[in-house]
Residue frames as qw, qx, qy, qz and C-alpha x, y, z in Angstrom:
[[0.459, 0.069, -0.403, 0.789, 83.27, -12.02, -100.70],
 [0.253, -0.811, -0.501, 0.166, 81.53, -10.05, -97.77],
 [0.275, 0.501, -0.029, 0.820, 81.88, -6.30, -97.66],
 [0.381, -0.760, -0.064, -0.523, 81.49, -3.76, -94.86],
 [0.252, -0.571, 0.614, -0.483, 82.19, -4.05, -91.12],
 [0.394, -0.050, -0.917, 0.044, 82.31, -7.51, -89.45],
 [0.581, -0.617, -0.332, -0.415, 79.38, -8.25, -87.21],
 [0.059, -0.476, 0.616, -0.625, 79.88, -7.44, -83.60],
 [0.349, -0.179, -0.904, 0.170, 79.17, -10.04, -80.94],
 [0.370, -0.585, -0.253, -0.676, 75.89, -9.20, -79.31],
 [0.680, -0.389, -0.564, 0.260, 76.74, -10.53, -75.87],
 [0.221, -0.939, -0.007, -0.263, 76.57, -7.81, -73.19],
 [0.356, 0.513, -0.595, 0.507, 79.87, -6.95, -71.38],
 [0.575, -0.315, -0.697, 0.290, 80.26, -8.32, -67.88],
 [0.265, -0.862, -0.134, -0.411, 78.88, -6.16, -65.06],
 [0.616, -0.729, 0.300, -0.002, 81.47, -7.36, -62.40],
 [0.875, 0.329, -0.151, 0.320, 85.08, -8.02, -63.07],
 [0.523, -0.775, 0.171, 0.310, 88.61, -7.42, -61.78],
 [0.615, 0.715, -0.229, 0.242, 91.78, -6.30, -63.44],
 [0.778, -0.522, 0.092, 0.338, 95.32, -7.23, -62.08],
 [0.422, 0.839, -0.256, 0.229, 98.36, -5.04, -62.85],
 [0.860, -0.362, 0.022, 0.360, 101.77, -6.38, -61.94],
 [0.153, 0.953, -0.249, 0.081, 104.67, -3.89, -61.66],
 [0.651, 0.395, -0.543, 0.354, 108.32, -4.55, -61.47],
 [0.025, 0.401, -0.638, 0.657, 109.62, -5.53, -57.99],
 [0.212, -0.235, -0.936, 0.151, 106.74, -7.74, -57.10],
 [0.221, 0.248, 0.364, -0.870, 104.14, -4.97, -56.65],
 [0.006, -0.365, -0.840, -0.401, 100.52, -5.76, -57.73],
 [0.304, 0.109, 0.221, -0.920, 97.34, -3.77, -58.04],
 [0.047, 0.374, 0.916, 0.138, 93.94, -5.43, -58.22],
 [0.271, 0.041, -0.037, -0.961, 91.13, -3.12, -59.48],
 [0.174, 0.364, 0.903, -0.148, 87.55, -4.33, -58.72],
 [0.234, -0.009, -0.311, -0.921, 84.74, -3.19, -60.91],
 [0.129, 0.475, 0.858, -0.147, 80.97, -3.48, -60.34],
 [0.026, 0.188, 0.356, 0.915, 79.09, -1.37, -62.86],
 [0.370, -0.640, -0.604, -0.297, 75.86, -1.75, -60.94],
 [0.524, -0.640, -0.347, 0.442, 77.40, -0.29, -57.77],
 [0.174, -0.753, 0.146, 0.618, 79.67, 2.37, -59.37],
 [0.750, 0.567, 0.328, 0.092, 79.41, 2.88, -63.15],
 [0.245, 0.951, -0.186, -0.016, 82.31, 5.35, -63.57],
 [0.350, 0.618, -0.673, 0.206, 85.35, 3.15, -62.56],
 [0.548, -0.048, -0.788, 0.277, 86.65, 0.78, -59.92],
 [0.534, -0.738, -0.117, -0.395, 84.94, 0.86, -56.55],
 [0.727, -0.629, 0.266, 0.075, 87.98, -0.71, -54.77],
 [0.613, 0.648, -0.425, 0.153, 91.65, -0.86, -55.50],
 [0.843, -0.518, 0.113, 0.087, 94.01, -3.17, -53.58],
 [0.424, 0.770, -0.449, 0.163, 97.72, -2.51, -53.60],
 [0.911, -0.376, 0.106, 0.133, 100.22, -5.11, -52.42],
 [0.174, 0.859, -0.481, 0.036, 103.85, -4.28, -52.06],
 [0.809, 0.180, -0.530, 0.178, 106.68, -6.82, -51.99],
 [0.731, -0.644, -0.144, 0.174, 108.31, -7.76, -48.75],
 [0.670, -0.025, 0.005, 0.742, 111.60, -6.30, -49.90],
 [0.029, 0.897, 0.237, 0.373, 110.07, -2.80, -49.59],
 [0.525, 0.128, -0.354, 0.763, 112.90, -0.52, -48.13],
 [0.304, -0.768, -0.423, 0.371, 112.45, 1.83, -45.19],
 [0.181, 0.979, 0.013, 0.097, 113.08, 5.57, -45.36],
 [0.413, -0.781, 0.432, 0.183, 116.51, 5.14, -43.74],
 [0.709, -0.019, 0.609, 0.353, 117.56, 2.51, -46.22],
 [0.513, 0.725, 0.347, 0.301, 116.47, 4.59, -49.18],
 [0.084, -0.990, 0.109, 0.001, 118.20, 7.66, -47.68],
 [0.578, -0.567, 0.503, 0.302, 121.48, 5.84, -47.34],
 [0.700, 0.244, 0.540, 0.397, 121.51, 4.97, -50.94],
 [0.280, 0.930, 0.199, 0.129, 121.25, 8.64, -52.01],
 [0.526, 0.384, -0.192, 0.734, 124.28, 11.01, -52.54],
 [0.324, -0.341, -0.495, 0.731, 125.01, 13.34, -49.50],
 [0.080, 0.103, -0.037, -0.991, 123.49, 16.38, -51.13],
 [0.478, -0.203, -0.522, -0.677, 120.13, 14.64, -51.81],
 [0.425, -0.226, -0.832, 0.274, 119.74, 13.12, -48.40],
 [0.380, -0.756, -0.165, -0.507, 117.37, 14.31, -45.68],
 [0.402, 0.151, -0.666, 0.610, 118.85, 14.96, -42.21],
 [0.450, -0.668, -0.591, -0.055, 116.93, 14.93, -38.97],
 [0.040, 0.511, -0.246, 0.823, 116.77, 18.24, -37.05],
 [0.404, -0.354, -0.793, 0.288, 116.11, 17.33, -33.27],
 [0.014, -0.109, -0.262, 0.959, 115.18, 20.93, -32.44],
 [0.537, 0.194, 0.041, -0.820, 111.83, 20.87, -34.30],
 [0.612, 0.058, 0.773, -0.154, 111.50, 17.16, -35.02],
 [0.674, 0.677, 0.093, -0.281, 111.70, 17.60, -38.77],
 [0.765, 0.029, 0.369, 0.527, 113.91, 16.49, -41.70],
 [0.133, 0.882, -0.097, -0.441, 115.88, 19.16, -43.52],
 [0.820, 0.557, -0.037, 0.128, 117.94, 19.14, -46.74],
 [0.814, 0.008, -0.129, 0.567, 121.69, 19.09, -47.04],
 [0.246, 0.551, -0.071, 0.794, 122.29, 22.89, -47.26],
 [0.497, -0.697, 0.012, -0.517, 120.16, 23.62, -44.08],
 [0.919, -0.356, -0.118, 0.125, 121.74, 20.69, -42.19],
 [0.671, 0.222, -0.133, 0.695, 125.21, 22.06, -42.98],
 [0.033, -0.639, 0.074, -0.765, 124.13, 25.57, -41.70],
 [0.690, -0.619, 0.004, -0.376, 122.68, 24.12, -38.48],
 [0.013, -0.607, 0.769, -0.199, 125.86, 22.00, -37.97],
 [0.894, -0.086, 0.283, -0.338, 124.08, 18.68, -38.15],
 [0.901, 0.386, -0.129, 0.149, 126.64, 17.34, -40.60]]
């Protein structure tokens, strides 16, 4: 019976490789590594979103009234529920 640590494979690790991460909802991230170009981490990250990505207005409509953002035409900004009620936007 052999004792001690098992022998480690002497093949060097690859110098260029990619890693693909898939998140829920069809979103994927592809991390590109080239240890000769940048030894500390990925040199490029590609993010692809699903086609069912909702716009700001669609996301805002799903929130309760007190958490929505309301458009203030005087200064072209969005304000919270309390401020919108003070300004008479609601």
